[in-house]
N, CA, C and O atoms as a GROMACS GRO file, in nm:
protein
  568
    1MET      N    1 -10.212  15.121  29.552
    1MET     CA    2 -10.328  14.988  29.517
    1MET      C    3 -10.418  14.972  29.428
    1MET      O    4 -10.450  14.862  29.384
    2GLY      N    5 -10.469  15.089  29.390
    2GLY     CA    6 -10.608  15.107  29.338
    2GLY      C    7 -10.554  15.057  29.142
    2GLY      O    8 -10.620  14.994  29.059
    3TYR      N    9 -10.358  15.143  29.126
    3TYR     CA   10 -10.320  15.114  29.016
    3TYR      C   11 -10.308  14.960  28.983
    3TYR      O   12 -10.334  14.907  28.875
    4LYS      N   13 -10.271  14.910  29.079
    4LYS     CA   14 -10.208  14.767  29.074
    4LYS      C   15 -10.367  14.696  29.053
    4LYS      O   16 -10.370  14.605  28.970
    5ILE      N   17 -10.488  14.728  29.116
    5ILE     CA   18 -10.594  14.628  29.098
    5ILE      C   19 -10.658  14.654  28.966
    5ILE      O   20 -10.703  14.556  28.907
    6ARG      N   21 -10.668  14.755  28.918
    6ARG     CA   22 -10.655  14.849  28.779
    6ARG      C   23 -10.598  14.710  28.671
    6ARG      O   24 -10.653  14.639  28.586
    7PHE      N   25 -10.465  14.721  28.726
    7PHE     CA   26 -10.322  14.689  28.600
    7PHE      C   27 -10.405  14.531  28.641
    7PHE      O   28 -10.467  14.501  28.539
    8LEU      N   29 -10.422  14.450  28.723
    8LEU     CA   30 -10.450  14.315  28.716
    8LEU      C   31 -10.579  14.281  28.662
    8LEU      O   32 -10.597  14.176  28.602
    9ILE      N   33 -10.693  14.388  28.688
    9ILE     CA   34 -10.819  14.346  28.600
    9ILE      C   35 -10.807  14.444  28.494
    9ILE      O   36 -10.899  14.521  28.520
   10SER      N   37 -10.761  14.478  28.413
   10SER     CA   38 -10.702  14.516  28.229
   10SER      C   39 -10.614  14.359  28.226
   10SER      O   40 -10.641  14.280  28.136
   11THR      N   41 -10.525  14.326  28.316
   11THR     CA   42 -10.432  14.224  28.238
   11THR      C   43 -10.550  14.096  28.245
   11THR      O   44 -10.526  14.002  28.170
   12LEU      N   45 -10.649  14.086  28.313
   12LEU     CA   46 -10.684  13.984  28.302
   12LEU      C   47 -10.806  14.006  28.177
   12LEU      O   48 -10.828  13.927  28.086
   13SER      N   49 -10.860  14.104  28.196
   13SER     CA   50 -10.954  14.108  28.056
   13SER      C   51 -10.888  14.122  27.947
   13SER      O   52 -10.957  14.101  27.848
   14ALA      N   53 -10.770  14.151  27.924
   14ALA     CA   54 -10.729  14.085  27.792
   14ALA      C   55 -10.674  13.978  27.778
   14ALA      O   56 -10.658  13.955  27.658
   15SER      N   57 -10.631  13.886  27.851
   15SER     CA   58 -10.617  13.767  27.840
   15SER      C   59 -10.750  13.674  27.807
   15SER      O   60 -10.748  13.580  27.726
   16ALA      N   61 -10.850  13.708  27.871
   16ALA     CA   62 -10.968  13.659  27.825
   16ALA      C   63 -11.051  13.738  27.703
   16ALA      O   64 -11.161  13.710  27.654
   17LEU      N   65 -10.979  13.824  27.679
   17LEU     CA   66 -11.078  13.842  27.513
   17LEU      C   67 -10.957  13.759  27.403
   17LEU      O   68 -10.987  13.708  27.295
   18LEU      N   69 -10.834  13.763  27.457
   18LEU     CA   70 -10.734  13.685  27.348
   18LEU      C   71 -10.790  13.507  27.397
   18LEU      O   72 -10.756  13.430  27.308
   19TRP      N   73 -10.824  13.472  27.452
   19TRP     CA   74 -10.855  13.325  27.468
   19TRP      C   75 -10.985  13.334  27.390
   19TRP      O   76 -10.994  13.244  27.306
   20CYS      N   77 -11.086  13.415  27.393
   20CYS     CA   78 -11.230  13.379  27.305
   20CYS      C   79 -11.193  13.398  27.232
   20CYS      O   80 -11.224  13.304  27.160
   21ALA      N   81 -11.085  13.517  27.131
   21ALA     CA   82 -11.077  13.479  26.969
   21ALA      C   83 -11.024  13.389  26.966
   21ALA      O   84 -11.072  13.326  26.871
   22THR      N   85 -10.920  13.310  27.031
   22THR     CA   86 -10.896  13.195  26.962
   22THR      C   87 -10.958  13.115  26.999
   22THR      O   88 -10.944  13.022  26.919
   23ALA      N   89 -11.040  13.080  27.096
   23ALA     CA   90 -11.116  12.942  27.076
   23ALA      C   91 -11.232  12.974  26.999
   23ALA      O   92 -11.315  12.884  27.015
   24SER      N   93 -11.281  13.078  26.910
   24SER     CA   94 -11.332  13.131  26.811
   24SER      C   95 -11.303  13.110  26.695
   24SER      O   96 -11.393  13.092  26.613
   25ALA      N   97 -11.158  13.107  26.654
   25ALA     CA   98 -11.086  13.165  26.527
   25ALA      C   99 -11.100  12.960  26.538
   25ALA      O  100 -11.173  12.904  26.457
   26GLU      N  101 -11.030  12.883  26.633
   26GLU     CA  102 -11.073  12.723  26.615
   26GLU      C  103 -11.159  12.670  26.598
   26GLU      O  104 -11.156  12.590  26.504
   27THR      N  105 -11.288  12.687  26.679
   27THR     CA  106 -11.415  12.677  26.672
   27THR      C  107 -11.475  12.689  26.499
   27THR      O  108 -11.544  12.608  26.438
   28SER      N  109 -11.423  12.813  26.457
   28SER     CA  110 -11.480  12.823  26.272
   28SER      C  111 -11.385  12.732  26.193
   28SER      O  112 -11.426  12.654  26.107
   29THR      N  113 -11.261  12.744  26.224
   29THR     CA  114 -11.194  12.605  26.164
   29THR      C  115 -11.207  12.450  26.175
   29THR      O  116 -11.173  12.363  26.095
   30ASN      N  117 -11.263  12.444  26.292
   30ASN     CA  118 -11.318  12.332  26.298
   30ASN      C  119 -11.444  12.283  26.249
   30ASN      O  120 -11.472  12.164  26.238
   31ALA      N  121 -11.523  12.386  26.218
   31ALA     CA  122 -11.683  12.377  26.176
   31ALA      C  123 -11.633  12.400  26.008
   31ALA      O  124 -11.682  12.309  25.941
   32MET      N  125 -11.568  12.474  25.942
   32MET     CA  126 -11.517  12.455  25.854
   32MET      C  127 -11.426  12.336  25.765
   32MET      O  128 -11.434  12.301  25.648
   33GLN      N  129 -11.351  12.300  25.858
   33GLN     CA  130 -11.303  12.171  25.810
   33GLN      C  131 -11.412  12.027  25.807
   33GLN      O  132 -11.410  11.936  25.723
   34ASN      N  133 -11.507  12.041  25.931
   34ASN     CA  134 -11.648  11.950  25.888
   34ASN      C  135 -11.695  11.944  25.814
   34ASN      O  136 -11.698  11.841  25.748
   35ALA      N  137 -11.779  12.084  25.770
   35ALA     CA  138 -11.797  12.094  25.645
   35ALA      C  139 -11.761  12.068  25.502
   35ALA      O  140 -11.840  12.032  25.415
   36ILE      N  141 -11.652  12.087  25.490
   36ILE     CA  142 -11.561  11.997  25.412
   36ILE      C  143 -11.574  11.883  25.378
   36ILE      O  144 -11.623  11.839  25.274
   37LYS      N  145 -11.517  11.814  25.491
   37LYS     CA  146 -11.519  11.691  25.482
   37LYS      C  147 -11.650  11.589  25.489
   37LYS      O  148 -11.654  11.478  25.437
   38ASN      N  149 -11.749  11.648  25.561
   38ASN     CA  150 -11.910  11.604  25.546
   38ASN      C  151 -11.920  11.654  25.399
   38ASN      O  152 -11.974  11.559  25.343
   39GLY      N  153 -11.903  11.725  25.328
   39GLY     CA  154 -11.909  11.780  25.172
   39GLY      C  155 -11.881  11.639  25.083
   39GLY      O  156 -11.965  11.576  25.018
   40SER      N  157 -11.734  11.607  25.102
   40SER     CA  158 -11.684  11.492  25.034
   40SER      C  159 -11.687  11.354  25.054
   40SER      O  160 -11.634  11.266  24.985
   41THR      N  161 -11.751  11.344  25.150
   41THR     CA  162 -11.800  11.222  25.182
   41THR      C  163 -11.966  11.213  25.128
   41THR      O  164 -12.029  11.108  25.124
   42LEU      N  165 -12.024  11.354  25.088
   42LEU     CA  166 -12.170  11.360  25.029
   42LEU      C  167 -12.122  11.286  24.887
   42LEU      O  168 -12.141  11.172  24.844
   43PHE      N  169 -12.044  11.416  24.830
   43PHE     CA  170 -11.989  11.376  24.686
   43PHE      C  171 -11.966  11.218  24.665
   43PHE      O  172 -11.984  11.143  24.569
   44ALA      N  173 -11.937  11.208  24.744
   44ALA     CA  174 -11.908  11.005  24.709
   44ALA      C  175 -11.990  10.955  24.770
   44ALA      O  176 -11.950  10.839  24.785
   45SER      N  177 -12.118  10.971  24.834
   45SER     CA  178 -12.196  10.909  24.840
   45SER      C  179 -12.289  10.858  24.721
   45SER      O  180 -12.258  10.922  24.620
   46THR      N  181 -12.379  10.778  24.696
   46THR     CA  182 -12.480  10.731  24.602
   46THR      C  183 -12.649  10.808  24.679
   46THR      O  184 -12.750  10.820  24.609
   47SER      N  185 -12.643  10.851  24.828
   47SER     CA  186 -12.706  10.852  24.857
   47SER      C  187 -12.805  11.006  24.780
   47SER      O  188 -12.912  11.043  24.830
   48LEU      N  189 -12.756  11.059  24.685
   48LEU     CA  190 -12.815  11.235  24.655
   48LEU      C  191 -12.889  11.152  24.537
   48LEU      O  192 -12.967  11.233  24.487
   49GLY      N  193 -12.899  11.038  24.475
   49GLY     CA  194 -12.956  11.049  24.364
   49GLY      C  195 -13.019  10.873  24.362
   49GLY      O  196 -12.976  10.791  24.444
   50SER      N  197 -13.117  10.840  24.263
   50SER     CA  198 -13.175  10.710  24.215
   50SER      C  199 -13.083  10.612  24.150
   50SER      O  200 -13.096  10.490  24.138
   51ARG      N  201 -13.006  10.674  24.119
   51ARG     CA  202 -12.942  10.590  24.028
   51ARG      C  203 -12.834  10.507  24.064
   51ARG      O  204 -12.779  10.434  23.982
   52GLY      N  205 -12.793  10.514  24.204
   52GLY     CA  206 -12.679  10.426  24.247
   52GLY      C  207 -12.534  10.497  24.183
   52GLY      O  208 -12.436  10.424  24.165
   53ASN      N  209 -12.528  10.618  24.155
   53ASN     CA  210 -12.382  10.653  24.130
   53ASN      C  211 -12.398  10.745  24.245
   53ASN      O  212 -12.498  10.727  24.314
   54SER      N  213 -12.321  10.835  24.276
   54SER     CA  214 -12.225  10.896  24.317
   54SER      C  215 -12.243  11.059  24.212
   54SER      O  216 -12.324  11.086  24.124
   55CYS      N  217 -12.103  11.160  24.285
   55CYS     CA  218 -12.118  11.302  24.219
   55CYS      C  219 -11.991  11.201  24.127
   55CYS      O  220 -11.986  11.191  24.004
   56MET      N  221 -11.888  11.128  24.238
   56MET     CA  222 -11.771  11.108  24.117
   56MET      C  223 -11.788  11.000  24.043
   56MET      O  224 -11.688  10.959  23.984
   57THR      N  225 -11.899  10.934  24.026
   57THR     CA  226 -11.907  10.905  23.906
   57THR      C  227 -11.894  10.962  23.738
   57THR      O  228 -11.881  10.895  23.635
   58CYS      N  229 -11.901  11.109  23.756
   58CYS     CA  230 -11.877  11.121  23.634
   58CYS      C  231 -11.720  11.240  23.696
   58CYS      O  232 -11.642  11.278  23.609
   59HIS      N  233 -11.697  11.283  23.850
   59HIS     CA  234 -11.606  11.379  23.867
   59HIS      C  235 -11.546  11.282  23.954
   59HIS      O  236 -11.580  11.250  24.068
   60ARG      N  237 -11.428  11.233  23.868
   60ARG     CA  238 -11.354  11.089  23.916
   60ARG      C  239 -11.261  11.209  24.008
   60ARG      O  240 -11.275  11.332  24.005
   61GLY      N  241 -11.165  11.125  24.088
   61GLY     CA  242 -11.094  11.119  24.167
   61GLY      C  243 -11.154  11.207  24.284
   61GLY      O  244 -11.062  11.234  24.361
   62GLY      N  245 -11.288  11.268  24.332
   62GLY     CA  246 -11.344  11.353  24.444
   62GLY      C  247 -11.326  11.491  24.314
   62GLY      O  248 -11.322  11.610  24.344
   63GLY      N  249 -11.321  11.452  24.214
   63GLY     CA  250 -11.335  11.636  24.152
   63GLY      C  251 -11.198  11.681  24.115
   63GLY      O  252 -11.168  11.789  24.065
   64ARG      N  253 -11.123  11.589  24.146
   64ARG     CA  254 -10.956  11.630  24.155
   64ARG      C  255 -10.899  11.635  23.964
   64ARG      O  256 -10.842  11.722  23.898
   65SER      N  257 -10.950  11.500  23.932
   65SER     CA  258 -10.916  11.454  23.844
   65SER      C  259 -10.999  11.482  23.712
   65SER      O  260 -11.116  11.493  23.748
   66GLU      N  261 -10.989  11.502  23.557
   66GLU     CA  262 -11.052  11.491  23.458
   66GLU      C  263 -11.159  11.407  23.464
   66GLU      O  264 -11.114  11.292  23.464
   67GLY      N  265 -11.305  11.406  23.469
   67GLY     CA  266 -11.387  11.304  23.488
   67GLY      C  267 -11.483  11.290  23.347
   67GLY      O  268 -11.464  11.381  23.266
   68ILE      N  269 -11.570  11.200  23.313
   68ILE     CA  270 -11.634  11.153  23.213
   68ILE      C  271 -11.772  11.146  23.199
   68ILE      O  272 -11.832  11.047  23.242
   69LEU      N  273 -11.851  11.264  23.130
   69LEU     CA  274 -12.007  11.193  23.168
   69LEU      C  275 -12.093  11.061  23.105
   69LEU      O  276 -12.003  10.978  23.089
   70PRO      N  277 -12.167  11.024  23.080
   70PRO     CA  278 -12.237  10.943  23.075
   70PRO      C  279 -12.236  10.847  22.915
   70PRO      O  280 -12.230  10.733  22.868
   71ASN      N  281 -12.248  10.998  22.878
   71ASN     CA  282 -12.261  10.961  22.709
   71ASN      C  283 -12.087  10.977  22.647
   71ASN      O  284 -12.063  10.989  22.526
   72GLY      N  285 -11.980  10.974  22.753
   72GLY     CA  286 -11.871  10.960  22.684
   72GLY      C  287 -11.757  11.096  22.658
   72GLY      O  288 -11.648  11.103  22.601
   73LYS      N  289 -11.830  11.182  22.720
   73LYS     CA  290 -11.746  11.359  22.703
   73LYS      C  291 -11.707  11.358  22.813
   73LYS      O  292 -11.768  11.334  22.917
   74SER      N  293 -11.548  11.397  22.784
   74SER     CA  294 -11.466  11.444  22.873
   74SER      C  295 -11.503  11.555  22.939
   74SER      O  296 -11.558  11.646  22.877
   75ILE      N  297 -11.485  11.561  23.035
   75ILE     CA  298 -11.533  11.717  23.152
   75ILE      C  299 -11.370  11.752  23.256
   75ILE      O  300 -11.284  11.676  23.301
   76PRO      N  301 -11.381  11.834  23.260
   76PRO     CA  302 -11.264  11.910  23.316
   76PRO      C  303 -11.261  11.894  23.496
   76PRO      O  304 -11.372  11.903  23.546
   77SER      N  305 -11.160  11.874  23.580
   77SER     CA  306 -11.162  11.871  23.678
   77SER      C  307 -11.218  11.976  23.744
   77SER      O  308 -11.231  12.077  23.675
   78LEU      N  309 -11.276  11.986  23.914
   78LEU     CA  310 -11.312  12.052  23.924
   78LEU      C  311 -11.289  12.190  24.029
   78LEU      O  312 -11.359  12.274  24.085
   79ILE      N  313 -11.124  12.150  24.013
   79ILE     CA  314 -11.021  12.239  24.049
   79ILE      C  315 -11.050  12.390  23.997
   79ILE      O  316 -11.047  12.427  23.879
   80GLY      N  317 -11.077  12.459  24.097
   80GLY     CA  318 -11.085  12.616  24.021
   80GLY      C  319 -11.231  12.620  23.967
   80GLY      O  320 -11.272  12.723  23.912
   81ALA      N  321 -11.319  12.500  23.982
   81ALA     CA  322 -11.475  12.549  23.891
   81ALA      C  323 -11.530  12.607  23.985
   81ALA      O  324 -11.617  12.679  23.935
   82ALA      N  325 -11.528  12.624  24.170
   82ALA     CA  326 -11.597  12.705  24.229
   82ALA      C  327 -11.582  12.835  24.189
   82ALA      O  328 -11.679  12.910  24.185
   83ALA      N  329 -11.469  12.870  24.159
   83ALA     CA  330 -11.387  13.030  24.137
   83ALA      C  331 -11.462  13.105  23.981
   83ALA      O  332 -11.460  13.215  23.926
   84THR      N  333 -11.528  12.954  23.954
   84THR     CA  334 -11.640  13.053  23.818
   84THR      C  335 -11.742  13.089  23.829
   84THR      O  336 -11.786  13.142  23.728
   85PHE      N  337 -11.838  13.083  23.954
   85PHE     CA  338 -11.974  13.111  23.996
   85PHE      C  339 -11.977  13.243  24.069
   85PHE      O  340 -11.883  13.301  24.123
   86PRO      N  341 -12.088  13.274  24.060
   86PRO     CA  342 -12.176  13.257  23.960
   86PRO      C  343 -12.145  13.302  23.826
   86PRO      O  344 -12.047  13.376  23.819
   87HIS      N  345 -12.190  13.281  23.745
   87HIS     CA  346 -12.164  13.289  23.606
   87HIS      C  347 -12.276  13.254  23.476
   87HIS      O  348 -12.355  13.161  23.487
   88TYR      N  349 -12.272  13.331  23.367
   88TYR     CA  350 -12.394  13.279  23.288
   88TYR      C  351 -12.394  13.134  23.230
   88TYR      O  352 -12.292  13.064  23.226
   89ASN      N  353 -12.508  13.096  23.187
   89ASN     CA  354 -12.512  12.970  23.146
   89ASN      C  355 -12.595  12.956  23.057
   89ASN      O  356 -12.716  12.962  23.075
   90LYS      N  357 -12.523  12.933  22.924
   90LYS     CA  358 -12.616  12.908  22.812
   90LYS      C  359 -12.775  12.820  22.828
   90LYS      O  360 -12.894  12.850  22.817
   91ARG      N  361 -12.714  12.728  22.850
   91ARG     CA  362 -12.863  12.591  22.819
   91ARG      C  363 -12.945  12.656  22.941
   91ARG      O  364 -13.054  12.600  22.940
   92ALA      N  365 -12.940  12.729  23.022
   92ALA     CA  366 -13.036  12.774  23.100
   92ALA      C  367 -13.070  12.913  23.099
   92ALA      O  368 -13.147  12.975  23.172
   93GLY      N  369 -13.003  12.947  23.013
   93GLY     CA  370 -13.054  13.124  22.960
   93GLY      C  371 -13.024  13.240  23.094
   93GLY      O  372 -13.069  13.354  23.100
   94GLN      N  373 -12.961  13.194  23.166
   94GLN     CA  374 -12.925  13.275  23.276
   94GLN      C  375 -12.788  13.265  23.324
   94GLN      O  376 -12.701  13.196  23.270
   95VAL      N  377 -12.764  13.369  23.476
   95VAL     CA  378 -12.674  13.349  23.580
   95VAL      C  379 -12.696  13.251  23.675
   95VAL      O  380 -12.791  13.254  23.752
   96ILE      N  381 -12.612  13.166  23.672
   96ILE     CA  382 -12.674  13.038  23.793
   96ILE      C  383 -12.508  13.064  23.899
   96ILE      O  384 -12.396  13.107  23.872
   97THR      N  385 -12.587  13.000  24.047
   97THR     CA  386 -12.472  12.997  24.120
   97THR      C  387 -12.434  12.854  24.166
   97THR      O  388 -12.512  12.759  24.156
   98LEU      N  389 -12.308  12.846  24.216
   98LEU     CA  390 -12.276  12.698  24.250
   98LEU      C  391 -12.368  12.613  24.289
   98LEU      O  392 -12.375  12.496  24.252
   99ASP      N  393 -12.459  12.684  24.385
   99ASP     CA  394 -12.597  12.618  24.504
   99ASP      C  395 -12.670  12.517  24.301
   99ASP      O  396 -12.691  12.405  24.253
  100MET      N  397 -12.674  12.649  24.269
  100MET     CA  398 -12.765  12.596  24.109
  100MET      C  399 -12.706  12.472  24.054
  100MET      O  400 -12.774  12.379  24.009
  101GLN      N  401 -12.565  12.473  24.059
  101GLN     CA  402 -12.509  12.380  23.936
  101GLN      C  403 -12.508  12.269  23.989
  101GLN      O  404 -12.546  12.176  23.918
  102VAL      N  405 -12.464  12.239  24.133
  102VAL     CA  406 -12.507  12.121  24.244
  102VAL      C  407 -12.649  12.061  24.187
  102VAL      O  408 -12.675  11.964  24.117
  103ASN      N  409 -12.730  12.166  24.252
  103ASN     CA  410 -12.884  12.088  24.197
  103ASN      C  411 -12.863  12.023  24.084
  103ASN      O  412 -12.834  11.904  24.079
  104SER      N  413 -12.879  12.101  23.983
  104SER     CA  414 -12.871  12.090  23.837
  104SER      C  415 -12.817  11.934  23.781
  104SER      O  416 -12.864  11.860  23.695
  105CYS      N  417 -12.688  11.919  23.878
  105CYS     CA  418 -12.613  11.801  23.876
  105CYS      C  419 -12.731  11.692  23.986
  105CYS      O  420 -12.771  11.591  23.929
  106ILE      N  421 -12.760  11.704  24.072
  106ILE     CA  422 -12.824  11.589  24.161
  106ILE      C  423 -12.963  11.610  24.077
  106ILE      O  424 -13.035  11.533  24.140
  107LYS      N  425 -13.031  11.655  23.994
  107LYS     CA  426 -13.135  11.634  23.909
  107LYS      C  427 -13.148  11.562  23.808
  107LYS      O  428 -13.224  11.465  23.800
  108ASN      N  429 -13.072  11.607  23.718
  108ASN     CA  430 -13.016  11.559  23.604
  108ASN      C  431 -12.926  11.420  23.575
  108ASN      O  432 -12.961  11.327  23.502
  109ALA      N  433 -12.843  11.427  23.625
  109ALA     CA  434 -12.750  11.318  23.656
  109ALA      C  435 -12.753  11.220  23.745
  109ALA      O  436 -12.711  11.112  23.703
  110LEU      N  437 -12.798  11.224  23.876
  110LEU     CA  438 -12.820  11.137  23.970
  110LEU      C  439 -12.952  11.123  24.031
  110LEU      O  440 -13.000  11.093  24.140
  111LEU      N  441 -12.994  11.160  23.905
  111LEU     CA  442 -13.207  11.169  23.951
  111LEU      C  443 -13.254  11.148  24.032
  111LEU      O  444 -13.343  11.065  24.045
  112GLY      N  445 -13.181  11.255  24.158
  112GLY     CA  446 -13.219  11.295  24.268
  112GLY      C  447 -13.298  11.419  24.303
  112GLY      O  448 -13.314  11.506  24.217
  113LYS      N  449 -13.330  11.428  24.381
  113LYS     CA  450 -13.445  11.544  24.455
  113LYS      C  451 -13.370  11.593  24.508
  113LYS      O  452 -13.312  11.543  24.603
  114GLN      N  453 -13.341  11.740  24.449
  114GLN     CA  454 -13.261  11.877  24.502
  114GLN      C  455 -13.271  11.902  24.573
  114GLN      O  456 -13.368  11.854  24.630
  115LEU      N  457 -13.183  12.002  24.652
  115LEU     CA  458 -13.126  12.009  24.747
  115LEU      C  459 -13.157  12.179  24.790
  115LEU      O  460 -13.105  12.276  24.734
  116PRO      N  461 -13.277  12.186  24.931
  116PRO     CA  462 -13.321  12.302  24.980
  116PRO      C  463 -13.160  12.394  24.976
  116PRO      O  464 -13.059  12.327  24.998
  117TYR      N  465 -13.148  12.515  24.952
  117TYR     CA  466 -13.040  12.619  24.934
  117TYR      C  467 -13.038  12.625  25.093
  117TYR      O  468 -13.140  12.604  25.157
  118ASN      N  469 -12.875  12.665  25.175
  118ASN     CA  470 -12.854  12.643  25.350
  118ASN      C  471 -12.870  12.518  25.375
  118ASN      O  472 -12.798  12.463  25.458
  119SER      N  473 -12.964  12.451  25.309
  119SER     CA  474 -12.942  12.290  25.357
  119SER      C  475 -12.759  12.253  25.456
  119SER      O  476 -12.658  12.317  25.426
  120LYS      N  477 -12.760  12.199  25.509
  120LYS     CA  478 -12.668  12.124  25.593
  120LYS      C  479 -12.621  12.059  25.477
  120LYS      O  480 -12.511  12.108  25.454
  121LYS      N  481 -12.650  11.971  25.388
  121LYS     CA  482 -12.622  11.903  25.274
  121LYS      C  483 -12.570  11.980  25.164
  121LYS      O  484 -12.501  11.917  25.084
  122MET      N  485 -12.590  12.117  25.141
  122MET     CA  486 -12.607  12.184  25.021
  122MET      C  487 -12.470  12.224  25.038
  122MET      O  488 -12.374  12.195  24.967
  123VAL      N  489 -12.473  12.330  25.196
  123VAL     CA  490 -12.344  12.358  25.266
  123VAL      C  491 -12.261  12.297  25.268
  123VAL      O  492 -12.166  12.371  25.294
  124ALA      N  493 -12.224  12.182  25.256
  124ALA     CA  494 -12.122  12.083  25.315
  124ALA      C  495 -12.064  12.056  25.164
  124ALA      O  496 -11.944  12.070  25.147
  125LEU      N  497 -12.153  12.015  25.049
  125LEU     CA  498 -12.117  12.010  24.912
  125LEU      C  499 -12.058  12.114  24.869
  125LEU      O  500 -11.954  12.091  24.807
  126VAL      N  501 -12.106  12.278  24.887
  126VAL     CA  502 -12.067  12.400  24.828
  126VAL      C  503 -11.918  12.394  24.916
  126VAL      O  504 -11.810  12.415  24.860
  127SER      N  505 -11.928  12.366  25.038
  127SER     CA  506 -11.824  12.368  25.104
  127SER      C  507 -11.670  12.316  25.023
  127SER      O  508 -11.586  12.384  24.964
  128TYR      N  509 -11.678  12.174  25.048
  128TYR     CA  510 -11.603  12.098  25.010
  128TYR      C  511 -11.583  12.145  24.830
  128TYR      O  512 -11.466  12.162  24.795
  129LEU      N  513 -11.666  12.160  24.747
  129LEU     CA  514 -11.644  12.206  24.626
  129LEU      C  515 -11.532  12.337  24.614
  129LEU      O  516 -11.421  12.327  24.562
  130THR      N  517 -11.594  12.468  24.678
  130THR     CA  518 -11.524  12.575  24.707
  130THR      C  519 -11.357  12.535  24.788
  130THR      O  520 -11.250  12.590  24.764
  131SER      N  521 -11.386  12.419  24.889
  131SER     CA  522 -11.234  12.436  24.889
  131SER      C  523 -11.146  12.384  24.759
  131SER      O  524 -11.058  12.459  24.716
  132LEU      N  525 -11.172  12.243  24.691
  132LEU     CA  526 -11.105  12.244  24.548
  132LEU      C  527 -11.021  12.397  24.496
  132LEU      O  528 -10.911  12.402  24.441
  133SER      N  529 -11.120  12.532  24.537
  133SER     CA  530 -11.050  12.661  24.429
  133SER      C  531 -11.004  12.749  24.512
  133SER      O  532 -10.996  12.870  24.489
  134GLN      N  533 -10.962  12.672  24.647
  134GLN     CA  534 -10.901  12.756  24.738
  134GLN      C  535 -10.726  12.799  24.666
  134GLN      O  536 -10.644  12.718  24.623
  135GLY      N  537 -10.715  12.927  24.674
  135GLY     CA  538 -10.611  12.977  24.592
  135GLY      C  539 -10.645  13.026  24.462
  135GLY      O  540 -10.578  13.114  24.408
  136LYS      N  541 -10.733  12.982  24.415
  136LYS     CA  542 -10.741  13.024  24.241
  136LYS      C  543 -10.816  13.126  24.258
  136LYS      O  544 -10.895  13.143  24.351
  137LYS      N  545 -10.779  13.247  24.107
  137LYS     CA  546 -10.852  13.381  24.098
  137LYS      C  547 -10.972  13.317  24.071
  137LYS      O  548 -10.997  13.203  24.033
  138ILE      N  549 -11.076  13.461  24.108
  138ILE     CA  550 -11.157  13.470  24.112
  138ILE      C  551 -11.189  13.483  23.931
  138ILE      O  552 -11.100  13.547  23.876
  139ASN      N  553 -11.278  13.442  23.854
  139ASN     CA  554 -11.356  13.452  23.736
  139ASN      C  555 -11.467  13.414  23.692
  139ASN      O  556 -11.499  13.307  23.641
  140ILE      N  557 -11.562  13.565  23.726
  140ILE     CA  558 -11.717  13.502  23.668
  140ILE      C  559 -11.710  13.564  23.563
  140ILE      O  560 -11.807  13.534  23.493
  141ILE      N  561 -11.646  13.633  23.517
  141ILE     CA  562 -11.663  13.710  23.358
  141ILE      C  563 -11.614  13.619  23.279
  141ILE      O  564 -11.501  13.582  23.312
  142ARG      N  565 -11.662  13.565  23.178
  142ARG     CA  566 -11.609  13.464  23.054
  142ARG      C  567 -11.664  13.442  22.943
  142ARG      O  568 -11.611  13.365  22.862
   0.00000   0.00000   0.00000
């Protein structure tokens, strides 16, 4: 009788652990998908600046297409861009992170207020931009 009870308890415990692991994976996947979706929405929103522009003003197609700066200069798509951070920025004279680059664009191109690092908006934007680099090789030394 003791063997059957121990077996039943072990089986129930294993089932509970498997259920918890599955629920946790689903929760983390949903959280990541929500962050990417929110970042995509922010990327297209004019709420980050004071010019009435969005990130998509320069980075067309949600960053998936070649873009153009207000001065007419072409810029590459953002596909794979997150895989190049951190990197040395000659103009800044220092190594910069993706968060720093996002804030530079908000401050200089959109004339907006820089986002606090690790804020929900920053996490969403970085999640979205990083999603555009899914599967790309990391290349921080260039």
